[in-house]
TITITOR-221850 format. One line per field, with one value per residue: x, y, z of N, C-alpha, C in turn; residue number from 1. Coordinates in steps of 0.2 Angstrom, whole numbers, always signed. Each point is the difference from the previous one (the first is absolute). Layout:
n.x c(X, ...)
n.y c(Y, ...)
n.z c(Z, ...)
ca.x c(X, ...)
ca.y c(Y, ...)
ca.z c(Z, ...)
c.x c(X, ...)
c.y c(Y, ...)
c.z c(Z, ...)
n c(NUM, ...)
This chain:
n.x c(-39, +6, -4, +0, +3, -4, +6, -5, +0, -2, +4, +3, -3, +6, +1, +6, -2, -6, +3, +5, -5, -3, +5, +1, -6, +1, +6, +0, +1, +3, -5, +5, -6, +6, -1, +2, -3, -1, +1, +6, +2, -6, +2, +2, +0, +2, +2, +6, -2, -2, +7, -4, -4, +5, +1, -6, -1, +1, +3, -4, +5, +5, +2, -3, -2, +4, +2, +4, -3, -3, -6, -5, -6, +1, +5, -4, -5, +4, +4, -5, -2, +7, +1, -6, +2, +6, -3, -4, +6, +2, -6, +2, -2, -1, +3, -4, +6, -4, +2, +5, -5, +4, +4, -5, -1, +7, -1, -4, +3, -2, +6, +0, -3, +5, +1, +4, +5, -1, +5, -3, -5, +3, +3, -5, -5, +5, +0, -7, +0, +5, -3, -6, +3, +0, +0, +4, +3, +1, +2, +4, +1, +0, +2, +4, +2, -4, -4, +4, +1, -7, +0, +4, +4, -1, +5, -3, +6, +1, -4, +3, +6, +0, -3, +4, +5, -4, -1, +6, +1, -4, +1, +1, -4, +5, -3, -1, +7, -1, -6, -4, -3, -6, +3, +0, +1, +6, -3, +6, -3, +3, -3, +4, -2, +5, -5, +1, -4, -2, -3, -1, -1, -3, -3, +0, -3, -3, -1, -2, -3, -2, -2, -2, -2, -2, -2, +0, -6, +2, +3, -5, -5, +3, +1, -6, +0, +5, -3, -3, -4, -3, -2, +2, +3, -3, +5, +4, -4, +2, -7, +2, +2, -5, -4, +4, +0, -7, +1, +3, -4, -2, -5, +0, -3, +3, -2, +0, +6, -1, -2, +4, +5, -2, +0, +6, +3, -4, +3, +5, -1, -2, +5, +4, -3, +0, +7, +2, -3, +4, +3, -6, +5, +3, +3, -3, +6, -5, +5, -6, -2, +6, +2, +6, -2, -5, +4, +4, -4, -1, +6, +2, -5, +2, +6, -2, -5, +6, +4, -5, +0, +6)
n.y c(+78, +2, +2, -6, +1, -5, +0, -4, -6, -2, -4, +6, +0, +0, -6, -2, +1, -3, -5, +1, +1, -5, -3, +3, +0, -6, +0, -4, -6, -3, -5, -3, -1, -2, -6, +5, +6, -4, -4, +0, -6, +0, +4, -1, -7, +4, +4, +0, +4, +5, +1, +3, -5, -3, +4, +0, -7, -1, -5, -5, -5, +4, -5, -4, -5, -5, -2, -2, +5, -4, +1, +3, -2, -5, -1, +1, -4, -4, +0, -1, -5, -2, +0, -2, -4, -1, -1, -3, -2, +1, -3, -5, +1, -6, +0, -5, -1, -4, -6, -2, -3, -6, +4, +1, -6, -1, +6, -3, -5, -3, -1, -4, -5, +2, -6, -1, +3, -6, +0, -6, +4, +6, -5, -4, +6, +2, -5, +0, +6, -2, -5, +2, +5, +6, -2, -5, +4, +4, -6, -1, +6, +0, -6, +2, +5, -2, +2, -2, -6, +1, +2, -4, +4, -4, -3, +4, -2, +5, +4, -3, +1, +6, +0, -3, +4, +5, -2, -1, +5, +4, -1, +6, +2, +2, +0, -6, +1, +2, -1, +2, -3, +3, +5, +4, +6, +0, +3, -1, -5, +5, -3, +2, +0, +0, +3, -4, +2, -6, +2, +5, -3, -4, +6, +3, -6, +0, +7, -2, -5, +4, +4, -5, -2, +7, +0, -6, -2, -2, +5, +4, -3, +1, +6, +0, -3, +6, +5, -5, +5, -5, -3, -5, +5, +0, +4, -4, -4, +6, +2, -1, +0, -3, +3, +4, -4, -1, +6, +2, -5, +5, +1, +7, +3, +6, -1, -5, +1, +5, -5, -6, +4, +3, -7, -1, +6, +0, -6, +3, +5, -5, -4, +6, +2, -7, +0, +5, -3, -5, +5, -1, +0, -3, +6, -2, +2, +3, -3, -3, +0, -3, +6, +0, +7, -2, -5, +5, +4, -5, -1, +7, +1, -5, +2, +6, -2, -4, +5, +3, -5, +1)
n.z c(+110, -3, -5, -2, -5, -3, -5, -3, -3, -6, -2, -1, +5, +3, +4, -3, -6, +1, +3, -5, -5, +3, +0, -6, -1, +3, -3, -5, +1, -5, +2, -3, -3, +0, -3, -5, +2, +4, -6, +2, -2, +1, -6, -5, +2, +5, -5, +2, +6, -4, -2, -4, +0, +0, -3, -4, +1, +7, -2, +2, +1, -2, -4, +5, -5, +2, -7, +4, +3, +4, -2, +4, -1, +4, -4, -6, +3, +3, -6, -3, +5, +0, -6, +0, +5, -3, -6, +5, +3, -6, +2, -3, -6, +3, -5, +0, -4, -4, -3, +5, -2, +1, -4, -4, +0, +1, -4, -3, +0, +6, +1, -4, +4, -5, -1, +5, -3, -3, +4, +2, -1, +2, +3, +1, +0, +5, +3, -1, +1, +4, +2, +0, +2, +0, -7, +2, +4, -4, -5, +5, +1, -7, +1, +4, -3, -4, +5, +5, -3, -2, +6, +1, +1, -4, -1, +6, +0, +3, -4, -6, +2, +2, -6, -3, +3, -1, -6, +0, +4, -4, -6, +1, -6, -2, -6, +4, +1, -7, +3, -5, +4, +1, -2, +5, -4, +3, +5, +2, -4, -5, -4, -4, -6, -4, -5, -6, -5, -1, -6, +5, +5, -5, -3, +6, +1, -6, +2, +5, -2, -5, +4, +3, -6, -2, +7, -2, -1, -6, -1, +3, -4, -6, +3, +3, -6, -4, +4, -2, +0, +4, -6, +5, +0, +6, +1, -3, +4, -3, -1, -5, +7, +1, -4, +3, +5, -2, -1, +5, +1, -4, +4, +0, -5, -3, -6, +1, +2, -5, -4, +3, +0, -6, -2, +3, -2, -6, +0, +2, -4, -3, +3, +0, -6, -3, +2, -3, -5, +3, +0, +2, +5, -5, +1, -5, -3, -4, -2, -3, +6, +3, +0, +0, -2, -4, -1, -1, -2, -4, -1, -1, -4, -3, +0, -2, -5, -1, +1, -3, -3, +2)
ca.x c(+3, -2, -4, +5, -2, +2, -2, +1, -2, +4, +7, +0, -6, +2, -1, +6, -1, -5, +2, +5, -4, -4, +5, +3, -5, -3, +6, -1, +6, -2, +3, -2, -4, +3, +3, +6, +3, +5, +6, +4, +3, -5, -3, -4, -6, -5, -3, +1, -1, +6, +4, -4, -5, +4, +3, -5, -3, +3, -3, +3, -1, +3, +8, +2, +2, +4, -4, +0, -3, -6, -4, -7, -5, +1, +7, -2, -4, +4, +3, -5, -3, +5, +1, -6, +0, +5, -3, -6, +3, +2, -6, -1, -6, +2, -4, +2, -2, +2, -5, +1, -6, +2, +3, -5, -5, +3, -1, -7, -3, +5, +2, -3, +4, +4, +5, +8, +3, +3, +7, +0, -4, +4, +6, -3, -2, +6, +5, -4, +2, +6, +0, -4, -2, -6, -6, -3, -4, -6, -6, -2, -4, -7, -4, -2, -3, -1, -1, +6, +4, -1, +1, +7, +4, +5, +2, +4, +2, +0, -7, -3, +3, -4, -8, +1, +1, -6, -4, +3, -1, -8, -5, -5, +4, +4, -5, -5, +3, +1, -6, +0, -8, -3, +4, +0, +6, +1, -3, +6, +2, -4, +2, -2, +2, +0, -2, +1, -3, +4, +5, +4, +4, +4, +5, +4, +4, +4, +5, +4, +4, +5, +4, +5, +4, +4, +4, +5, -3, +3, +6, +0, -1, +6, +5, -2, +2, +7, +2, -1, -7, -4, -6, -6, +0, -7, -1, +0, -6, -4, -1, +6, +7, -1, +1, +7, +4, -1, +2, +7, +2, -1, -7, -5, +3, -1, -7, -4, +2, -3, -7, -2, +0, -6, -5, +0, -2, -7, -3, +2, -4, -7, -1, +0, -7, -4, +0, -2, -7, -4, +0, -5, +1, +5, -3, +2, +0, +1, +5, -2, -5, +3, +7, +5, -1, -6, +1, +4, -5, -5, +3, +0, -7, -3, +3, -3, -6, +1, +2, -6, -4, +4)
ca.y c(-3, +3, -5, -3, -1, -5, +1, -6, +0, -5, +3, +5, +5, +8, +1, +3, +8, +2, +0, +5, +7, +0, +1, +7, +4, -1, -1, -7, -5, -6, -7, -3, -6, -3, -6, -1, +6, -1, -2, +5, -2, +1, +6, +1, -4, +1, +6, +4, +7, +3, +5, +6, -1, -1, +7, +5, -2, -6, -6, -7, -6, +0, -3, -2, -7, -4, -4, -7, +0, -2, +5, -3, +6, +1, +3, +7, +3, +2, +6, +5, +3, +4, +6, +4, +3, +6, +5, +3, +3, +7, +4, +0, -5, -6, -2, -6, +0, -6, -5, -6, -2, -2, +6, +5, -3, +0, +6, +1, -6, -5, -7, -7, -5, -5, -4, +2, -5, -7, -1, -6, +1, +5, -3, -5, +3, +4, -6, -2, +6, -1, -6, +0, +7, +4, -1, -6, +2, +3, -5, -3, +4, +0, -5, +1, +6, +4, +7, +4, -1, +5, +7, +0, +4, -5, -6, +2, -5, +1, -1, -6, -5, +2, -3, -8, -2, +1, -5, -7, +1, +1, -4, +6, +4, +7, +5, +1, +4, +6, +2, +7, +1, +1, +4, +8, +3, +5, +6, +5, +0, +2, -4, +1, -4, +3, -4, +3, -5, -6, +2, +5, -4, -4, +4, +2, -5, -1, +5, -1, -6, +2, +6, -3, -4, +5, +3, -6, -6, -5, +1, -1, -7, -2, +2, -4, -8, -1, +1, -6, -1, -6, +2, -2, +4, +3, +7, -1, -3, +5, +1, +4, -4, -8, +0, +2, -5, -5, +3, +0, -7, -3, -4, +4, +5, +6, +3, -5, +2, +7, -1, -3, +5, +4, -3, -3, +6, +1, -5, +1, +5, -3, -4, +6, +3, -5, +0, +7, +2, -3, +6, +5, +7, +5, +6, +0, +6, -1, +5, +4, +5, +5, +2, -1, +4, -1, -6, +1, +4, -6, -5, +4, +0, -6, -1, +5, -3, -5, +2, +2, -6, -5)
ca.z c(-6, -7, -5, -5, -6, -5, -7, -3, -8, -5, -2, -5, +1, +1, +7, +3, -2, +4, +7, +1, +0, +6, +6, -1, +3, +6, +4, +0, -1, -3, +1, -6, +2, -6, +2, -4, -1, +6, -2, -2, -7, -6, +0, -7, -1, +5, -1, +7, -1, -3, +5, +1, +4, +7, +2, +2, +5, +2, -1, +3, -3, -6, +0, +7, +1, -6, -4, +2, +6, +0, +3, +0, +3, +7, +2, -2, +4, +6, -1, -2, +6, +3, -5, +0, +7, +0, -3, +2, +5, -2, -2, -7, -2, -4, -7, -2, -7, -3, -3, +2, +3, +6, +5, +1, +4, +7, +3, +2, +3, +4, -3, +1, +4, -3, +3, -2, -5, +2, -3, -4, -5, -3, -2, -5, -5, -4, -3, -4, -4, -4, -4, -5, -2, +4, -3, +3, +7, -3, -1, +6, +3, -4, +3, +7, +1, -6, +1, +1, -6, -5, +2, +0, -5, -2, +4, +5, +3, +7, +1, -1, +5, +6, -1, +1, +8, +4, -2, +3, +7, +3, -4, -2, -6, +3, -2, +5, +5, -2, -3, -1, +2, +7, +5, -1, +2, +6, +0, -1, -7, -6, -5, -7, -6, -7, -5, -6, -5, -1, -5, +1, +4, -4, -3, +5, +1, -6, -1, +6, -2, -6, +3, +4, -4, -3, +5, +2, +5, -3, +4, +8, +2, -2, +4, +6, -1, +0, +7, +3, +4, -2, -3, +6, +7, +1, -3, -7, -3, -1, -7, -3, +1, -2, -8, -3, +2, -5, -7, +1, +1, -7, +0, -5, -4, +3, -2, +4, +7, +1, -1, +5, +5, +0, +2, +7, +4, +0, +4, +6, +1, +0, +5, +5, +0, +3, +8, +4, -1, +5, +6, +0, +2, -4, -5, -6, -3, -7, -3, -6, +1, +5, +0, +6, +6, +2, +3, +7, +3, +1, +6, +6, +2, +3, +6, +6, +2, +4, +6, +3, +1, +6)
c.x c(-2, -2, +6, -3, +2, -2, +2, -2, +5, +7, -1, -6, +1, +1, +6, -1, -5, +3, +5, -3, -4, +5, +3, -5, -3, +6, +0, +7, -3, +4, -2, -2, +1, +5, +7, +4, +5, +7, +5, +2, -5, -4, -5, -6, -5, -3, +0, -1, +7, +4, -3, -5, +3, +3, -5, -4, +3, -3, +3, -2, +2, +7, +3, +3, +5, -4, -1, -3, -8, -5, -7, -5, +2, +5, -1, -4, +4, +4, -4, -3, +5, +0, -6, +0, +5, -3, -5, +3, +2, -6, -1, -5, +3, -4, +4, -3, +3, -5, +1, -6, +1, +2, -4, -5, +3, -1, -7, -4, +5, +2, -4, +4, +3, +5, +7, +2, +3, +6, +1, -4, +4, +6, -2, -1, +6, +3, -4, +1, +6, +1, -5, -3, -6, -7, -4, -3, -6, -6, -3, -4, -6, -4, -3, -4, -1, -1, +6, +5, -2, +1, +8, +3, +6, +2, +5, +2, -2, -8, -3, +2, -5, -7, +0, +1, -6, -5, +2, -2, -7, -4, -4, +5, +2, -6, -6, +2, +0, -6, +0, -7, +0, +5, -1, +6, +0, -3, +5, +3, -5, +2, -2, +3, -1, -4, +1, -3, +5, +5, +5, +5, +5, +6, +5, +5, +6, +5, +5, +5, +6, +5, +5, +5, +5, +5, +6, -2, +4, +7, +1, +0, +6, +6, -1, +1, +6, +2, +0, -7, -4, -6, -6, -2, -8, +0, +0, -6, -6, -2, +6, +6, -1, +0, +6, +4, -1, +3, +8, +2, -2, -6, -4, +4, -1, -7, -5, +0, -3, -8, -2, +0, -6, -7, -1, -2, -7, -4, +1, -5, -7, -1, +0, -7, -5, +0, -3, -8, -4, +0, -5, +2, +4, -4, +4, +1, +2, +5, -1, -6, +3, +7, +4, -2, -7, +0, +3, -6, -6, +3, -1, -7, -2, +5, -3, -6, +1, +2, -6, -4, +3, -3)
c.y c(+2, -5, -2, -1, -4, +2, -6, +1, -5, +4, +4, +4, +7, +1, +5, +9, +3, +0, +6, +7, +1, +1, +6, +5, -1, -1, -7, -4, -6, -6, -4, -8, -5, -6, +0, +7, +0, -2, +5, -1, +0, +6, +2, -3, +0, +7, +4, +8, +3, +4, +6, -1, -3, +6, +4, -3, -6, -6, -6, -6, +0, -1, +0, -7, -1, -4, -7, +0, -2, +5, -3, +6, +1, +5, +7, +4, +2, +7, +6, +4, +4, +7, +4, +4, +5, +6, +4, +3, +7, +4, +0, -6, -6, -2, -7, -1, -6, -4, -7, -3, -2, +5, +5, -3, -1, +6, +1, -6, -4, -6, -6, -3, -5, -4, +3, -6, -6, -1, -5, +0, +3, -3, -5, +4, +4, -6, -2, +5, -1, -5, -1, +7, +3, -1, -6, +2, +5, -3, -3, +5, +2, -5, +1, +7, +4, +7, +4, +0, +5, +7, +1, +4, -5, -5, +2, -5, +0, -1, -7, -6, +2, -2, -7, -2, +1, -5, -7, +0, -1, -4, +5, +4, +6, +6, +1, +5, +7, +2, +8, +3, +1, +4, +7, +3, +4, +7, +6, +0, +2, -4, +1, -5, +4, -5, +4, -5, -5, +2, +5, -4, -4, +4, +2, -6, -2, +5, -1, -6, +2, +5, -5, -5, +5, +3, -5, -5, -6, +0, -1, -8, -5, +0, -4, -7, +0, +0, -6, -2, -5, +3, -3, +5, +3, +7, -1, -3, +5, +2, +5, -4, -7, +0, +2, -5, -6, +2, -2, -7, -4, -4, +3, +5, +7, +2, -5, +3, +6, -1, -3, +5, +4, -4, -2, +7, +1, -5, +1, +6, -1, -3, +5, +2, -4, +0, +6, +1, -4, +4, +5, +7, +4, +5, +0, +7, -1, +5, +3, +6, +6, +2, -2, +4, -2, -6, +1, +3, -4, -4, +4, +1, -7, -2, +4, -4, -7, +1, +3, -6, -3, +3)
c.z c(-7, -5, -4, -7, -5, -7, -3, -7, -3, -2, -6, +1, +2, +8, +3, -1, +5, +7, +1, +1, +6, +6, +0, +3, +7, +6, +3, -1, -3, +1, -7, +2, -7, +2, -3, +1, +7, -1, -3, -8, -5, +1, -6, +0, +6, +1, +7, -2, -4, +6, +1, +5, +7, +3, +3, +7, +3, -1, +4, -3, -7, +1, +6, +1, -6, -3, +2, +7, -1, +3, -1, +2, +7, +2, -2, +5, +6, -1, -2, +6, +4, -3, +2, +7, +0, -4, +3, +7, -2, -3, -8, -2, -5, -6, -3, -8, -3, -2, +2, +4, +8, +6, +1, +5, +7, +4, +5, +3, +4, -5, +2, +5, -3, +5, -2, -5, +3, -4, -4, -6, -5, -3, -6, -6, -5, -4, -6, -6, -4, -4, -5, -3, +3, -3, +3, +6, -3, -1, +6, +3, -4, +2, +7, +1, -7, +0, +1, -6, -5, +2, +0, -6, -3, +5, +5, +5, +8, +2, -1, +6, +7, +0, +0, +7, +4, -2, +3, +7, +2, -5, -3, -5, +3, -1, +6, +5, -2, -4, -1, +2, +7, +5, -2, +2, +6, -1, -2, -7, -5, -6, -7, -5, -7, -4, -6, -5, -3, -6, +1, +5, -4, -4, +4, +2, -6, +0, +6, -2, -5, +4, +5, -4, -3, +5, +2, +4, -2, +3, +7, +2, -1, +5, +6, +0, +0, +7, +4, +3, -5, -4, +3, +5, -1, -4, -8, -2, -1, -8, -3, -1, -2, -6, -3, +2, -5, -7, +1, +1, -8, +0, -5, -3, +4, -1, +5, +7, +2, +0, +7, +6, +1, +2, +7, +4, +0, +4, +8, +2, +1, +7, +6, +0, +4, +8, +3, -1, +6, +7, +0, +2, -4, -4, -7, -3, -8, -3, -7, +2, +5, -2, +5, +6, +3, +4, +8, +4, +2, +7, +7, +3, +4, +6, +6, +2, +4, +7, +4, +3, +6, +6)
n c(1, 2, 3, 4, 5, 6, 7, 8, 9, 10, 11, 12, 13, 14, 15, 16, 17, 18, 19, 20, 21, 22, 23, 24, 25, 26, 27, 28, 29, 30, 31, 32, 33, 34, 35, 36, 37, 38, 39, 40, 41, 42, 43, 44, 45, 46, 47, 48, 49, 50, 51, 52, 53, 54, 55, 56, 57, 58, 59, 60, 61, 62, 63, 64, 65, 66, 67, 68, 69, 70, 71, 72, 73, 74, 75, 76, 77, 78, 79, 80, 81, 82, 83, 84, 85, 86, 87, 88, 89, 90, 91, 92, 93, 94, 95, 96, 97, 98, 99, 100, 101, 102, 103, 104, 105, 106, 107, 108, 109, 110, 111, 112, 113, 114, 115, 116, 117, 118, 119, 120, 121, 122, 123, 124, 125, 126, 127, 128, 129, 130, 131, 132, 133, 134, 135, 136, 137, 138, 139, 140, 141, 142, 143, 144, 145, 146, 147, 148, 149, 150, 151, 152, 153, 154, 155, 156, 157, 158, 159, 160, 161, 162, 163, 164, 165, 166, 167, 168, 169, 170, 171, 172, 173, 174, 175, 176, 177, 178, 179, 180, 181, 182, 183, 184, 185, 186, 187, 188, 189, 190, 191, 192, 193, 194, 195, 196, 197, 198, 199, 200, 201, 202, 203, 204, 205, 206, 207, 208, 209, 210, 211, 212, 213, 214, 215, 216, 217, 218, 219, 220, 221, 222, 223, 224, 225, 226, 227, 228, 229, 230, 231, 232, 233, 234, 235, 236, 237, 238, 239, 240, 241, 242, 243, 244, 245, 246, 247, 248, 249, 250, 251, 252, 253, 254, 255, 256, 257, 258, 259, 260, 261, 262, 263, 264, 265, 266, 267, 268, 269, 270, 271, 272, 273, 274, 275, 276, 277, 278, 279, 280, 281, 282, 283, 284, 285, 286, 287, 288, 289, 290, 291, 292, 293, 294, 295, 296, 297, 298, 299, 300, 301, 302, 303, 304, 305, 306, 307, 308, 309, 310)
């Protein structure tokens, strides 16, 4: 079995660039570990690989779902495993690259023994969301499971309802089923994460947000709503799109929207770093100390060492 490689890290840290360079040198193919890049209609705000990157190296989990299709870490895992097996059958190396934490975790530890969805609970919760708004359910979740509510990237309707459903069935907070401790990675995985100093990462985040706005993110979002997509869709409850929808609804000014967009992205990056730092088996690559070529060599050396340990 070939060694699989994970390249993780916070948003705007440079994962895609490193993954493409590595894949080009070791005959690898990339599976995006991102909970939003899988949707076809949202492109600018999800920082998908560029056309040049897609041309240079095969990518998977990019633009495969319609915006109104629901997705989950479990569904991601199932299709990622299928792609990984196909890639390995061609004797190529699988490179997972992305920062969606639950999706990353799904690759290296078994899923918790969660109960199946209760149709009765789901119906009641959806009805409550329609009648009282998703914020009502979010507040209910904060009371039942403050830890999971704190980690959530905004008011994600699907995740809120699923967490409340599990709590209603078991009496246990959903976060207890998704602990990020006391597990080890499979031996056929080599895991890496990118580190950048806080100020530098924040500068890169601000530049990325400005570039997205300049590239037409407002127009992309406006067109999605014009095409009839609900602003409550899971895929649009994403940093960037969420703030722009508030702006388009007249709730905030353009200046406030841009400020909120950058603030929310910085907070999201902080949550990603906090999550990843709990994984003792990650090999952290300091982007300030290593060039792109040096990071590629460092990964190759570590992968070879991991293979020798098996």
